[in-house]
Every structure is written in structure tokens, then in C-alpha cells.
CHARMM-style PDB file with segment names, atoms N, HN, CA, C and O in Angstrom:
ATOM      1  N   MET     1       0.854  -1.206   0.039  1.00  0.00      PROA
ATOM      2  CA  MET     1       0.013  -0.002  -0.036  1.00  0.00      PROA
ATOM      3  C   MET     1       0.921   1.198  -0.006  1.00  0.00      PROA
ATOM      4  O   MET     1       0.785   2.031  -0.902  1.00  0.00      PROA
ATOM      5  N   PRO     2       1.807   1.373   0.900  1.00  0.00      PROA
ATOM      6  CA  PRO     2       2.713   2.600   0.865  1.00  0.00      PROA
ATOM      7  C   PRO     2       3.386   2.812  -0.416  1.00  0.00      PROA
ATOM      8  O   PRO     2       3.513   3.971  -0.813  1.00  0.00      PROA
ATOM      9  N   ALA     3       3.835   1.837  -1.114  1.00  0.00      PROA
ATOM     10  HN  ALA     3       3.732   0.896  -0.791  1.00  0.00      PROA
ATOM     11  CA  ALA     3       4.500   1.994  -2.443  1.00  0.00      PROA
ATOM     12  C   ALA     3       3.487   2.462  -3.528  1.00  0.00      PROA
ATOM     13  O   ALA     3       3.850   3.174  -4.464  1.00  0.00      PROA
ATOM     14  N   GLY     4       2.296   2.069  -3.381  1.00  0.00      PROA
ATOM     15  HN  GLY     4       2.001   1.491  -2.620  1.00  0.00      PROA
ATOM     16  CA  GLY     4       1.186   2.561  -4.423  1.00  0.00      PROA
ATOM     17  C   GLY     4       0.929   3.921  -4.070  1.00  0.00      PROA
ATOM     18  O   GLY     4       0.766   4.700  -5.009  1.00  0.00      PROA
ATOM     19  N   VAL     5       0.854   4.414  -2.769  1.00  0.00      PROA
ATOM     20  HN  VAL     5       0.987   3.781  -2.007  1.00  0.00      PROA
ATOM     21  CA  VAL     5       0.558   5.917  -2.507  1.00  0.00      PROA
ATOM     22  C   VAL     5       1.715   6.632  -3.052  1.00  0.00      PROA
ATOM     23  O   VAL     5       1.545   7.642  -3.735  1.00  0.00      PROA
ATOM     24  N   VAL     6       2.973   6.134  -2.772  1.00  0.00      PROA
ATOM     25  HN  VAL     6       3.111   5.314  -2.218  1.00  0.00      PROA
ATOM     26  CA  VAL     6       4.183   6.874  -3.358  1.00  0.00      PROA
ATOM     27  C   VAL     6       4.012   7.081  -4.860  1.00  0.00      PROA
ATOM     28  O   VAL     6       4.131   8.196  -5.369  1.00  0.00      PROA
ATOM     29  N   ALA     7       3.753   6.072  -5.500  1.00  0.00      PROA
ATOM     30  HN  ALA     7       3.656   5.167  -5.087  1.00  0.00      PROA
ATOM     31  CA  ALA     7       3.596   6.074  -7.029  1.00  0.00      PROA
ATOM     32  C   ALA     7       2.555   6.945  -7.483  1.00  0.00      PROA
ATOM     33  O   ALA     7       2.753   7.666  -8.461  1.00  0.00      PROA
ATOM     34  N   VAL     8       1.415   6.949  -6.839  1.00  0.00      PROA
ATOM     35  HN  VAL     8       1.255   6.363  -6.045  1.00  0.00      PROA
ATOM     36  CA  VAL     8       0.242   7.870  -7.274  1.00  0.00      PROA
ATOM     37  C   VAL     8       0.750   9.289  -6.962  1.00  0.00      PROA
ATOM     38  O   VAL     8       0.711  10.139  -7.852  1.00  0.00      PROA
ATOM     39  N   TRP     9       1.215   9.575  -5.767  1.00  0.00      PROA
ATOM     40  HN  TRP     9       1.247   8.885  -5.045  1.00  0.00      PROA
ATOM     41  CA  TRP     9       1.655  10.908  -5.324  1.00  0.00      PROA
ATOM     42  C   TRP     9       2.687  11.471  -6.370  1.00  0.00      PROA
ATOM     43  O   TRP     9       2.538  12.553  -6.938  1.00  0.00      PROA
ATOM     44  N   GLY    10       3.727  10.637  -6.556  1.00  0.00      PROA
ATOM     45  HN  GLY    10       3.847   9.758  -6.094  1.00  0.00      PROA
ATOM     46  CA  GLY    10       4.859  11.003  -7.530  1.00  0.00      PROA
ATOM     47  C   GLY    10       4.443  11.305  -8.941  1.00  0.00      PROA
ATOM     48  O   GLY    10       4.977  12.182  -9.621  1.00  0.00      PROA
ATOM     49  N   ALA    11       3.394  10.477  -9.372  1.00  0.00      PROA
ATOM     50  HN  ALA    11       2.960   9.765  -8.819  1.00  0.00      PROA
ATOM     51  CA  ALA    11       3.003  10.678 -10.693  1.00  0.00      PROA
ATOM     52  C   ALA    11       1.996  11.721 -11.029  1.00  0.00      PROA
ATOM     53  O   ALA    11       1.987  12.290 -12.120  1.00  0.00      PROA
ATOM     54  N   PHE    12       1.079  11.982  -9.996  1.00  0.00      PROA
ATOM     55  HN  PHE    12       1.087  11.519  -9.109  1.00  0.00      PROA
ATOM     56  CA  PHE    12      -0.020  12.862 -10.291  1.00  0.00      PROA
ATOM     57  C   PHE    12      -0.254  14.192  -9.323  1.00  0.00      PROA
ATOM     58  O   PHE    12      -1.002  15.125  -9.615  1.00  0.00      PROA
ATOM     59  N   VAL    13       0.513  14.091  -8.150  1.00  0.00      PROA
ATOM     60  HN  VAL    13       1.120  13.333  -7.913  1.00  0.00      PROA
ATOM     61  CA  VAL    13       0.137  15.088  -7.224  1.00  0.00      PROA
ATOM     62  C   VAL    13       1.398  16.009  -6.944  1.00  0.00      PROA
ATOM     63  O   VAL    13       1.266  17.209  -6.701  1.00  0.00      PROA
ATOM     64  N   ALA    14       2.657  15.358  -6.995  1.00  0.00      PROA
ATOM     65  HN  ALA    14       2.764  14.383  -7.192  1.00  0.00      PROA
ATOM     66  CA  ALA    14       3.932  16.105  -6.597  1.00  0.00      PROA
ATOM     67  C   ALA    14       4.019  17.318  -7.603  1.00  0.00      PROA
ATOM     68  O   ALA    14       3.585  17.342  -8.754  1.00  0.00      PROA
ATOM     69  N   PRO    15       4.701  18.361  -6.891  1.00  0.00      PROA
ATOM     70  CA  PRO    15       4.755  19.576  -7.704  1.00  0.00      PROA
ATOM     71  C   PRO    15       5.656  19.357  -9.011  1.00  0.00      PROA
ATOM     72  O   PRO    15       5.459  20.046 -10.011  1.00  0.00      PROA
ATOM     73  N   ARG    16       6.561  18.464  -8.971  1.00  0.00      PROA
ATOM     74  HN  ARG    16       6.721  17.904  -8.158  1.00  0.00      PROA
ATOM     75  CA  ARG    16       7.393  18.207 -10.246  1.00  0.00      PROA
ATOM     76  C   ARG    16       6.791  17.029 -11.124  1.00  0.00      PROA
ATOM     77  O   ARG    16       7.431  16.656 -12.107  1.00  0.00      PROA
ATOM     78  N   ALA    17       5.617  16.449 -10.811  1.00  0.00      PROA
ATOM     79  HN  ALA    17       5.097  16.752 -10.012  1.00  0.00      PROA
ATOM     80  CA  ALA    17       5.086  15.386 -11.524  1.00  0.00      PROA
ATOM     81  C   ALA    17       4.976  15.698 -12.951  1.00  0.00      PROA
ATOM     82  O   ALA    17       4.647  16.836 -13.282  1.00  0.00      PROA
ATOM     83  N   ARG    18       5.218  14.804 -13.822  1.00  0.00      PROA
ATOM     84  HN  ARG    18       5.486  13.878 -13.554  1.00  0.00      PROA
ATOM     85  CA  ARG    18       5.100  15.113 -15.326  1.00  0.00      PROA
ATOM     86  C   ARG    18       3.694  15.156 -15.682  1.00  0.00      PROA
ATOM     87  O   ARG    18       3.335  15.917 -16.581  1.00  0.00      PROA
ATOM     88  N   ARG    19       2.827  14.393 -15.050  1.00  0.00      PROA
ATOM     89  HN  ARG    19       3.118  13.774 -14.320  1.00  0.00      PROA
ATOM     90  CA  ARG    19       1.397  14.295 -15.448  1.00  0.00      PROA
ATOM     91  C   ARG    19       0.730  14.815 -14.290  1.00  0.00      PROA
ATOM     92  O   ARG    19      -0.226  14.147 -13.894  1.00  0.00      PROA
ATOM     93  N   ARG    20       1.045  15.944 -13.606  1.00  0.00      PROA
ATOM     94  HN  ARG    20       1.821  16.486 -13.927  1.00  0.00      PROA
ATOM     95  CA  ARG    20       0.331  16.503 -12.558  1.00  0.00      PROA
ATOM     96  C   ARG    20      -1.077  16.950 -12.792  1.00  0.00      PROA
ATOM     97  O   ARG    20      -1.317  17.782 -13.667  1.00  0.00      PROA
ATOM     98  N   LEU    21      -2.030  16.426 -12.038  1.00  0.00      PROA
ATOM     99  HN  LEU    21      -1.835  15.750 -11.327  1.00  0.00      PROA
ATOM    100  CA  LEU    21      -3.373  16.685 -12.214  1.00  0.00      PROA
ATOM    101  C   LEU    21      -3.695  18.183 -11.931  1.00  0.00      PROA
ATOM    102  O   LEU    21      -2.985  18.882 -11.209  1.00  0.00      PROA
ATOM    103  N   ARG    22      -4.746  18.591 -12.516  1.00  0.00      PROA
ATOM    104  HN  ARG    22      -5.323  18.023 -13.103  1.00  0.00      PROA
ATOM    105  CA  ARG    22      -5.235  19.979 -12.231  1.00  0.00      PROA
ATOM    106  C   ARG    22      -6.301  19.933 -10.989  1.00  0.00      PROA
ATOM    107  O   ARG    22      -6.975  18.928 -10.767  1.00  0.00      PROA
ATOM    108  N   ASP    23      -6.375  21.017 -10.277  1.00  0.00      PROA
ATOM    109  HN  ASP    23      -5.827  21.834 -10.457  1.00  0.00      PROA
ATOM    110  CA  ASP    23      -7.426  20.998  -9.359  1.00  0.00      PROA
ATOM    111  C   ASP    23      -8.719  21.137 -10.080  1.00  0.00      PROA
ATOM    112  O   ASP    23      -8.710  21.747 -11.149  1.00  0.00      PROA
ATOM    113  N   PRO    24      -9.855  20.631  -9.608  1.00  0.00      PROA
ATOM    114  CA  PRO    24      -9.946  19.890  -8.259  1.00  0.00      PROA
ATOM    115  C   PRO    24      -9.700  18.438  -8.302  1.00  0.00      PROA
ATOM    116  O   PRO    24      -9.948  17.823  -7.265  1.00  0.00      PROA
ATOM    117  N   ALA    25      -9.236  17.752  -9.359  1.00  0.00      PROA
ATOM    118  HN  ALA    25      -9.034  18.252 -10.201  1.00  0.00      PROA
ATOM    119  CA  ALA    25      -8.875  16.439  -9.385  1.00  0.00      PROA
ATOM    120  C   ALA    25      -7.728  16.103  -8.456  1.00  0.00      PROA
ATOM    121  O   ALA    25      -7.789  15.127  -7.709  1.00  0.00      PROA
ATOM    122  N   ARG    26      -6.665  16.924  -8.503  1.00  0.00      PROA
ATOM    123  HN  ARG    26      -6.614  17.717  -9.109  1.00  0.00      PROA
ATOM    124  CA  ARG    26      -5.544  16.710  -7.592  1.00  0.00      PROA
ATOM    125  C   ARG    26      -5.910  16.792  -6.147  1.00  0.00      PROA
ATOM    126  O   ARG    26      -5.432  15.982  -5.353  1.00  0.00      PROA
ATOM    127  N   PHE    27      -6.754  17.751  -5.758  1.00  0.00      PROA
ATOM    128  HN  PHE    27      -7.142  18.409  -6.403  1.00  0.00      PROA
ATOM    129  CA  PHE    27      -7.273  18.019  -4.405  1.00  0.00      PROA
ATOM    130  C   PHE    27      -8.004  16.735  -3.913  1.00  0.00      PROA
ATOM    131  O   PHE    27      -7.823  16.285  -2.782  1.00  0.00      PROA
ATOM    132  N   ALA    28      -8.872  16.149  -4.862  1.00  0.00      PROA
ATOM    133  HN  ALA    28      -9.020  16.514  -5.781  1.00  0.00      PROA
ATOM    134  CA  ALA    28      -9.569  14.961  -4.430  1.00  0.00      PROA
ATOM    135  C   ALA    28      -8.764  13.805  -4.239  1.00  0.00      PROA
ATOM    136  O   ALA    28      -9.005  13.042  -3.303  1.00  0.00      PROA
ATOM    137  N   VAL    29      -7.677  13.566  -5.162  1.00  0.00      PROA
ATOM    138  HN  VAL    29      -7.481  14.186  -5.922  1.00  0.00      PROA
ATOM    139  CA  VAL    29      -6.692  12.568  -4.950  1.00  0.00      PROA
ATOM    140  C   VAL    29      -5.977  12.828  -3.577  1.00  0.00      PROA
ATOM    141  O   VAL    29      -5.809  11.855  -2.843  1.00  0.00      PROA
ATOM    142  N   GLU    30      -5.597  13.910  -3.224  1.00  0.00      PROA
ATOM    143  HN  GLU    30      -5.733  14.701  -3.821  1.00  0.00      PROA
ATOM    144  CA  GLU    30      -4.847  14.186  -1.956  1.00  0.00      PROA
ATOM    145  C   GLU    30      -5.831  13.833  -0.871  1.00  0.00      PROA
ATOM    146  O   GLU    30      -5.424  13.143   0.063  1.00  0.00      PROA
ATOM    147  N   LEU    31      -7.160  14.260  -0.901  1.00  0.00      PROA
ATOM    148  HN  LEU    31      -7.491  14.820  -1.660  1.00  0.00      PROA
ATOM    149  CA  LEU    31      -8.134  13.924   0.141  1.00  0.00      PROA
ATOM    150  C   LEU    31      -8.290  12.489   0.239  1.00  0.00      PROA
ATOM    151  O   LEU    31      -8.425  11.995   1.359  1.00  0.00      PROA
ATOM    152  N   VAL    32      -8.289  11.747  -0.810  1.00  0.00      PROA
ATOM    153  HN  VAL    32      -8.179  12.149  -1.719  1.00  0.00      PROA
ATOM    154  CA  VAL    32      -8.461  10.219  -0.620  1.00  0.00      PROA
ATOM    155  C   VAL    32      -7.231   9.638  -0.016  1.00  0.00      PROA
ATOM    156  O   VAL    32      -7.346   8.738   0.816  1.00  0.00      PROA
ATOM    157  N   ILE    33      -6.147  10.052  -0.346  1.00  0.00      PROA
ATOM    158  HN  ILE    33      -6.054  10.783  -1.021  1.00  0.00      PROA
ATOM    159  CA  ILE    33      -4.891   9.584   0.324  1.00  0.00      PROA
ATOM    160  C   ILE    33      -4.836   9.893   1.796  1.00  0.00      PROA
ATOM    161  O   ILE    33      -4.438   9.037   2.585  1.00  0.00      PROA
ATOM    162  N   PHE    34      -5.257  11.193   2.230  1.00  0.00      PROA
ATOM    163  HN  PHE    34      -5.581  11.889   1.589  1.00  0.00      PROA
ATOM    164  CA  PHE    34      -5.287  11.537   3.599  1.00  0.00      PROA
ATOM    165  C   PHE    34      -6.408  10.782   4.314  1.00  0.00      PROA
ATOM    166  O   PHE    34      -6.240  10.498   5.500  1.00  0.00      PROA
ATOM    167  N   ALA    35      -7.531  10.437   3.697  1.00  0.00      PROA
ATOM    168  HN  ALA    35      -7.668  10.668   2.733  1.00  0.00      PROA
ATOM    169  CA  ALA    35      -8.634   9.726   4.334  1.00  0.00      PROA
ATOM    170  C   ALA    35      -8.118   8.274   4.538  1.00  0.00      PROA
ATOM    171  O   ALA    35      -8.354   7.655   5.576  1.00  0.00      PROA
ATOM    172  N   ALA    36      -7.497   7.825   3.643  1.00  0.00      PROA
ATOM    173  HN  ALA    36      -7.305   8.327   2.800  1.00  0.00      PROA
ATOM    174  CA  ALA    36      -6.902   6.371   3.966  1.00  0.00      PROA
ATOM    175  C   ALA    36      -5.848   6.331   5.077  1.00  0.00      PROA
ATOM    176  O   ALA    36      -5.775   5.371   5.843  1.00  0.00      PROA
ATOM    177  N   ALA    37      -5.100   7.301   5.144  1.00  0.00      PROA
ATOM    178  HN  ALA    37      -5.159   8.081   4.521  1.00  0.00      PROA
ATOM    179  CA  ALA    37      -4.073   7.302   6.336  1.00  0.00      PROA
ATOM    180  C   ALA    37      -4.855   7.560   7.551  1.00  0.00      PROA
ATOM    181  O   ALA    37      -4.585   6.887   8.545  1.00  0.00      PROA
ATOM    182  N   THR    38      -5.807   8.460   7.613  1.00  0.00      PROA
ATOM    183  HN  THR    38      -6.026   9.007   6.805  1.00  0.00      PROA
ATOM    184  CA  THR    38      -6.678   8.575   8.782  1.00  0.00      PROA
ATOM    185  C   THR    38      -7.480   7.374   9.221  1.00  0.00      PROA
ATOM    186  O   THR    38      -7.631   7.091  10.410  1.00  0.00      PROA
ATOM    187  N   ALA    39      -8.012   6.647   8.179  1.00  0.00      PROA
ATOM    188  HN  ALA    39      -7.890   6.877   7.213  1.00  0.00      PROA
ATOM    189  CA  ALA    39      -8.654   5.294   8.528  1.00  0.00      PROA
ATOM    190  C   ALA    39      -7.687   4.352   9.050  1.00  0.00      PROA
ATOM    191  O   ALA    39      -8.027   3.607   9.969  1.00  0.00      PROA
ATOM    192  N   ALA    40      -6.483   4.302   8.549  1.00  0.00      PROA
ATOM    193  HN  ALA    40      -6.208   4.907   7.802  1.00  0.00      PROA
ATOM    194  CA  ALA    40      -5.521   3.438   9.138  1.00  0.00      PROA
ATOM    195  C   ALA    40      -5.247   3.707  10.536  1.00  0.00      PROA
ATOM    196  O   ALA    40      -5.160   2.798  11.361  1.00  0.00      PROA
ATOM    197  N   LEU    41      -5.104   4.972  10.831  1.00  0.00      PROA
ATOM    198  HN  LEU    41      -5.175   5.710  10.160  1.00  0.00      PROA
ATOM    199  CA  LEU    41      -4.865   5.346  12.249  1.00  0.00      PROA
ATOM    200  C   LEU    41      -6.049   4.958  13.231  1.00  0.00      PROA
ATOM    201  O   LEU    41      -5.866   4.438  14.331  1.00  0.00      PROA
ATOM    202  N   VAL    42      -7.225   5.261  12.718  1.00  0.00      PROA
ATOM    203  HN  VAL    42      -7.373   5.684  11.824  1.00  0.00      PROA
ATOM    204  CA  VAL    42      -8.360   4.748  13.416  1.00  0.00      PROA
ATOM    205  C   VAL    42      -8.321   3.220  13.672  1.00  0.00      PROA
ATOM    206  O   VAL    42      -8.499   2.734  14.789  1.00  0.00      PROA
ATOM    207  N   ALA    43      -8.090   2.547  12.624  1.00  0.00      PROA
ATOM    208  HN  ALA    43      -7.945   2.942  11.716  1.00  0.00      PROA
ATOM    209  CA  ALA    43      -8.035   1.025  12.822  1.00  0.00      PROA
ATOM    210  C   ALA    43      -7.095   0.532  13.791  1.00  0.00      PROA
ATOM    211  O   ALA    43      -7.281  -0.577  14.290  1.00  0.00      PROA
ATOM    212  N   VAL    44      -5.997   1.314  14.147  1.00  0.00      PROA
ATOM    213  HN  VAL    44      -5.846   2.216  13.741  1.00  0.00      PROA
ATOM    214  CA  VAL    44      -5.141   0.859  15.122  1.00  0.00      PROA
ATOM    215  C   VAL    44      -5.420   1.562  16.487  1.00  0.00      PROA
ATOM    216  O   VAL    44      -4.547   1.636  17.351  1.00  0.00      PROA
ATOM    217  N   ASP    45      -6.529   2.016  16.625  1.00  0.00      PROA
ATOM    218  HN  ASP    45      -7.238   1.956  15.923  1.00  0.00      PROA
ATOM    219  CA  ASP    45      -7.044   2.699  17.903  1.00  0.00      PROA
ATOM    220  C   ASP    45      -6.181   4.018  18.227  1.00  0.00      PROA
ATOM    221  O   ASP    45      -5.910   4.308  19.392  1.00  0.00      PROA
ATOM    222  N   GLN    46      -5.795   4.742  17.217  1.00  0.00      PROA
ATOM    223  HN  GLN    46      -6.016   4.506  16.271  1.00  0.00      PROA
ATOM    224  CA  GLN    46      -5.259   5.946  17.386  1.00  0.00      PROA
ATOM    225  C   GLN    46      -6.129   7.144  16.943  1.00  0.00      PROA
ATOM    226  O   GLN    46      -5.814   7.926  16.045  1.00  0.00      PROA
ATOM    227  N   VAL    47      -7.292   7.198  17.698  1.00  0.00      PROA
ATOM    228  HN  VAL    47      -7.548   6.563  18.427  1.00  0.00      PROA
ATOM    229  CA  VAL    47      -8.432   8.138  17.133  1.00  0.00      PROA
ATOM    230  C   VAL    47      -8.024   9.647  17.326  1.00  0.00      PROA
ATOM    231  O   VAL    47      -8.279  10.496  16.472  1.00  0.00      PROA
ATOM    232  N   VAL    48      -7.380   9.918  18.490  1.00  0.00      PROA
ATOM    233  HN  VAL    48      -7.172   9.229  19.183  1.00  0.00      PROA
ATOM    234  CA  VAL    48      -6.985  11.292  18.668  1.00  0.00      PROA
ATOM    235  C   VAL    48      -5.867  11.765  17.651  1.00  0.00      PROA
ATOM    236  O   VAL    48      -5.876  12.883  17.135  1.00  0.00      PROA
ATOM    237  N   LEU    49      -5.022  10.918  17.445  1.00  0.00      PROA
ATOM    238  HN  LEU    49      -5.015  10.010  17.864  1.00  0.00      PROA
ATOM    239  CA  LEU    49      -3.937  11.287  16.423  1.00  0.00      PROA
ATOM    240  C   LEU    49      -4.603  11.232  15.009  1.00  0.00      PROA
ATOM    241  O   LEU    49      -4.202  12.020  14.152  1.00  0.00      PROA
ATOM    242  N   ALA    50      -5.521  10.412  14.746  1.00  0.00      PROA
ATOM    243  HN  ALA    50      -5.847   9.772  15.443  1.00  0.00      PROA
ATOM    244  CA  ALA    50      -6.289  10.475  13.344  1.00  0.00      PROA
ATOM    245  C   ALA    50      -6.990  11.810  13.224  1.00  0.00      PROA
ATOM    246  O   ALA    50      -6.933  12.485  12.196  1.00  0.00      PROA
ATOM    247  N   VAL    51      -7.599  12.135  14.222  1.00  0.00      PROA
ATOM    248  HN  VAL    51      -7.644  11.586  15.057  1.00  0.00      PROA
ATOM    249  CA  VAL    51      -8.395  13.581  14.118  1.00  0.00      PROA
ATOM    250  C   VAL    51      -7.386  14.720  13.915  1.00  0.00      PROA
ATOM    251  O   VAL    51      -7.566  15.530  13.005  1.00  0.00      PROA
ATOM    252  N   VAL    52      -6.336  14.803  14.731  1.00  0.00      PROA
ATOM    253  HN  VAL    52      -6.190  14.145  15.470  1.00  0.00      PROA
ATOM    254  CA  VAL    52      -5.412  15.724  14.437  1.00  0.00      PROA
ATOM    255  C   VAL    52      -4.695  15.701  13.089  1.00  0.00      PROA
ATOM    256  O   VAL    52      -4.425  16.704  12.429  1.00  0.00      PROA
ATOM    257  N   TYR    53      -4.413  14.417  12.751  1.00  0.00      PROA
ATOM    258  HN  TYR    53      -4.632  13.602  13.287  1.00  0.00      PROA
ATOM    259  CA  TYR    53      -3.809  14.271  11.419  1.00  0.00      PROA
ATOM    260  C   TYR    53      -4.771  14.743  10.326  1.00  0.00      PROA
ATOM    261  O   TYR    53      -4.349  15.432   9.397  1.00  0.00      PROA
ATOM    262  N   ALA    54      -6.020  14.394  10.417  1.00  0.00      PROA
ATOM    263  HN  ALA    54      -6.363  13.834  11.171  1.00  0.00      PROA
ATOM    264  CA  ALA    54      -7.091  14.719   9.312  1.00  0.00      PROA
ATOM    265  C   ALA    54      -7.239  16.291   9.266  1.00  0.00      PROA
ATOM    266  O   ALA    54      -7.294  16.866   8.179  1.00  0.00      PROA
ATOM    267  N   VAL    55      -7.299  16.933  10.384  1.00  0.00      PROA
ATOM    268  HN  VAL    55      -7.255  16.466  11.267  1.00  0.00      PROA
ATOM    269  CA  VAL    55      -7.288  18.383  10.389  1.00  0.00      PROA
ATOM    270  C   VAL    55      -6.170  19.063   9.827  1.00  0.00      PROA
ATOM    271  O   VAL    55      -6.346  19.997   9.046  1.00  0.00      PROA
ATOM    272  N   VAL    56      -5.004  18.665  10.167  1.00  0.00      PROA
ATOM    273  HN  VAL    56      -4.860  17.906  10.802  1.00  0.00      PROA
ATOM    274  CA  VAL    56      -3.864  19.278   9.693  1.00  0.00      PROA
ATOM    275  C   VAL    56      -3.610  18.937   8.198  1.00  0.00      PROA
ATOM    276  O   VAL    56      -3.125  19.800   7.467  1.00  0.00      PROA
ATOM    277  N   ALA    57      -3.921  17.713   7.725  1.00  0.00      PROA
ATOM    278  HN  ALA    57      -4.316  17.012   8.319  1.00  0.00      PROA
ATOM    279  CA  ALA    57      -3.800  17.369   6.349  1.00  0.00      PROA
ATOM    280  C   ALA    57      -4.708  18.213   5.503  1.00  0.00      PROA
ATOM    281  O   ALA    57      -4.232  18.874   4.580  1.00  0.00      PROA
ATOM    282  N   VAL    58      -6.008  18.224   5.775  1.00  0.00      PROA
ATOM    283  HN  VAL    58      -6.395  17.687   6.524  1.00  0.00      PROA
ATOM    284  CA  VAL    58      -7.032  18.988   5.146  1.00  0.00      PROA
ATOM    285  C   VAL    58      -6.582  20.457   5.051  1.00  0.00      PROA
ATOM    286  O   VAL    58      -6.502  21.053   3.976  1.00  0.00      PROA
ATOM    287  N   ALA    59      -6.291  21.004   6.251  1.00  0.00      PROA
ATOM    288  HN  ALA    59      -6.355  20.520   7.124  1.00  0.00      PROA
ATOM    289  CA  ALA    59      -5.892  22.470   6.251  1.00  0.00      PROA
ATOM    290  C   ALA    59      -4.633  22.686   5.368  1.00  0.00      PROA
ATOM    291  O   ALA    59      -4.520  23.676   4.645  1.00  0.00      PROA
ATOM    292  N   THR    60      -3.756  21.778   5.456  1.00  0.00      PROA
ATOM    293  HN  THR    60      -3.848  20.974   6.044  1.00  0.00      PROA
ATOM    294  CA  THR    60      -2.439  22.047   4.515  1.00  0.00      PROA
ATOM    295  C   THR    60      -2.791  21.986   3.072  1.00  0.00      PROA
ATOM    296  O   THR    60      -2.276  22.741   2.247  1.00  0.00      PROA
ATOM    297  N   ALA    61      -3.769  20.982   2.742  1.00  0.00      PROA
ATOM    298  HN  ALA    61      -4.187  20.369   3.412  1.00  0.00      PROA
ATOM    299  CA  ALA    61      -4.048  20.812   1.267  1.00  0.00      PROA
ATOM    300  C   ALA    61      -4.877  22.155   0.866  1.00  0.00      PROA
ATOM    301  O   ALA    61      -4.711  22.675  -0.238  1.00  0.00      PROA
ATOM    302  N   ALA    62      -5.714  22.647   1.759  1.00  0.00      PROA
ATOM    303  HN  ALA    62      -5.849  22.225   2.656  1.00  0.00      PROA
ATOM    304  CA  ALA    62      -6.530  23.781   1.372  1.00  0.00      PROA
ATOM    305  C   ALA    62      -5.596  24.975   1.190  1.00  0.00      PROA
ATOM    306  O   ALA    62      -5.673  25.652   0.165  1.00  0.00      PROA
ATOM    307  N   LEU    63      -4.714  25.255   2.156  1.00  0.00      PROA
ATOM    308  HN  LEU    63      -4.652  24.705   2.989  1.00  0.00      PROA
ATOM    309  CA  LEU    63      -3.928  26.337   2.151  1.00  0.00      PROA
ATOM    310  C   LEU    63      -2.830  26.271   0.951  1.00  0.00      PROA
ATOM    311  O   LEU    63      -2.414  27.309   0.434  1.00  0.00      PROA
ATOM    312  N   ALA    64      -2.441  25.137   0.591  1.00  0.00      PROA
ATOM    313  HN  ALA    64      -2.778  24.295   1.011  1.00  0.00      PROA
ATOM    314  CA  ALA    64      -1.679  25.117  -0.615  1.00  0.00      PROA
ATOM    315  C   ALA    64      -2.228  25.685  -1.832  1.00  0.00      PROA
ATOM    316  O   ALA    64      -1.475  26.068  -2.727  1.00  0.00      PROA
ATOM    317  N   ARG    65      -3.549  25.767  -1.930  1.00  0.00      PROA
ATOM    318  HN  ARG    65      -4.161  25.455  -1.203  1.00  0.00      PROA
ATOM    319  CA  ARG    65      -4.266  26.306  -3.083  1.00  0.00      PROA
ATOM    320  C   ARG    65      -4.333  27.768  -2.896  1.00  0.00      PROA
ATOM    321  O   ARG    65      -4.490  28.442  -3.914  1.00  0.00      PROA
ATOM    322  N   VAL    66      -4.232  28.405  -1.682  1.00  0.00      PROA
ATOM    323  HN  VAL    66      -4.103  27.858  -0.855  1.00  0.00      PROA
ATOM    324  CA  VAL    66      -4.350  29.709  -1.524  1.00  0.00      PROA
ATOM    325  C   VAL    66      -2.992  30.569  -1.716  1.00  0.00      PROA
ATOM    326  O   VAL    66      -2.958  31.684  -2.238  1.00  0.00      PROA
ATOM    327  N   TRP    67      -1.860  29.849  -1.198  1.00  0.00      PROA
ATOM    328  HN  TRP    67      -1.888  28.943  -0.774  1.00  0.00      PROA
ATOM    329  CA  TRP    67      -0.568  30.487  -1.439  1.00  0.00      PROA
ATOM    330  C   TRP    67       0.033  30.065  -2.857  1.00  0.00      PROA
ATOM    331  O   TRP    67      -0.122  28.916  -3.270  1.00  0.00      PROA
ATOM    332  N   PRO    68       0.631  30.905  -3.492  1.00  0.00      PROA
ATOM    333  CA  PRO    68       1.145  30.630  -4.735  1.00  0.00      PROA
ATOM    334  C   PRO    68       2.422  29.645  -4.556  1.00  0.00      PROA
ATOM    335  O   PRO    68       3.014  29.618  -3.477  1.00  0.00      PROA
ATOM    336  N   GLU    69       2.779  28.929  -5.526  1.00  0.00      PROA
ATOM    337  HN  GLU    69       2.298  28.951  -6.402  1.00  0.00      PROA
ATOM    338  CA  GLU    69       4.013  28.031  -5.401  1.00  0.00      PROA
ATOM    339  C   GLU    69       5.202  28.844  -5.637  1.00  0.00      PROA
ATOM    340  O   GLU    69       5.196  29.713  -6.510  1.00  0.00      PROA
ATOM    341  N   PRO    70       6.223  28.609  -4.904  1.00  0.00      PROA
ATOM    342  CA  PRO    70       7.407  29.443  -5.073  1.00  0.00      PROA
ATOM    343  C   PRO    70       8.082  29.179  -6.582  1.00  0.00      PROA
ATOM    344  O   PRO    70       8.126  28.101  -7.175  1.00  0.00      PROA
ATOM    345  N   VAL    71       8.539  30.334  -6.982  1.00  0.00      PROA
ATOM    346  HN  VAL    71       8.503  31.210  -6.500  1.00  0.00      PROA
ATOM    347  CA  VAL    71       9.223  30.301  -8.323  1.00  0.00      PROA
ATOM    348  C   VAL    71      10.632  29.724  -8.126  1.00  0.00      PROA
ATOM    349  O   VAL    71      11.360  30.075  -7.197  1.00  0.00      PROA
ATOM    350  N   GLU    72      10.959  28.851  -9.019  1.00  0.00      PROA
ATOM    351  HN  GLU    72      10.367  28.566  -9.773  1.00  0.00      PROA
ATOM    352  CA  GLU    72      12.287  28.298  -8.927  1.00  0.00      PROA
ATOM    353  C   GLU    72      13.276  29.165  -9.687  1.00  0.00      PROA
ATOM    354  O   GLU    72      12.997  29.666 -10.776  1.00  0.00      PROA
ATOM    355  N   ALA    73      14.429  29.320  -9.080  1.00  0.00      PROA
ATOM    356  HN  ALA    73      14.655  28.912  -8.195  1.00  0.00      PROA
ATOM    357  CA  ALA    73      15.604  30.025  -9.711  1.00  0.00      PROA
ATOM    358  C   ALA    73      16.099  29.070 -10.634  1.00  0.00      PROA
ATOM    359  O   ALA    73      16.241  27.895 -10.294  1.00  0.00      PROA
ATOM    360  N   ARG    74      16.411  29.528 -11.924  1.00  0.00      PROA
ATOM    361  HN  ARG    74      16.296  30.482 -12.200  1.00  0.00      PROA
ATOM    362  CA  ARG    74      17.056  28.696 -12.959  1.00  0.00      PROA
ATOM    363  C   ARG    74      18.256  29.251 -13.332  1.00  0.00      PROA
ATOM    364  OT1 ARG    74      18.949  28.704 -14.189  1.00  0.00      PROA
TER     365      ARG     74
END
């Protein structure tokens, strides 16, 4: 499972992905990945950690859409 998440993130979500999805599709993929991680934490009885993680993950994903990406020096 972790390798699959890494492959999806690297191919479609990462800032330098060659086939980076556009929003809102990229946002949806991020939320699915974050939801799976949250569910895994709940499955191992880490409910408080799962809630904290979910809030931080969704807030980070949302804020990433508000702030512009840094311009790379070439």
C-alpha cells in the first residue's frame, strides 16, 4: 500500500510530476490519500492522532491552493 501511494503521489500530485493533475482532481486525490491514512490510524485505535492528522492534512491541502507556489531559480 505505501508503495502505491508513493507512486500515485509522485505521478499525479507532486509539484514536479510530469502528469500533474489539475485542481479539483488533484485535491480529490490528496483527500483520498489523507482519508486512507486517517482510517489506518483509526483502525489501530489512534483516534485522537487520526483526528489531529485529518485536520492538519486537510488544512495544509486547502492552504496550498491559497498560497502561490514558489518560483524556482533557474
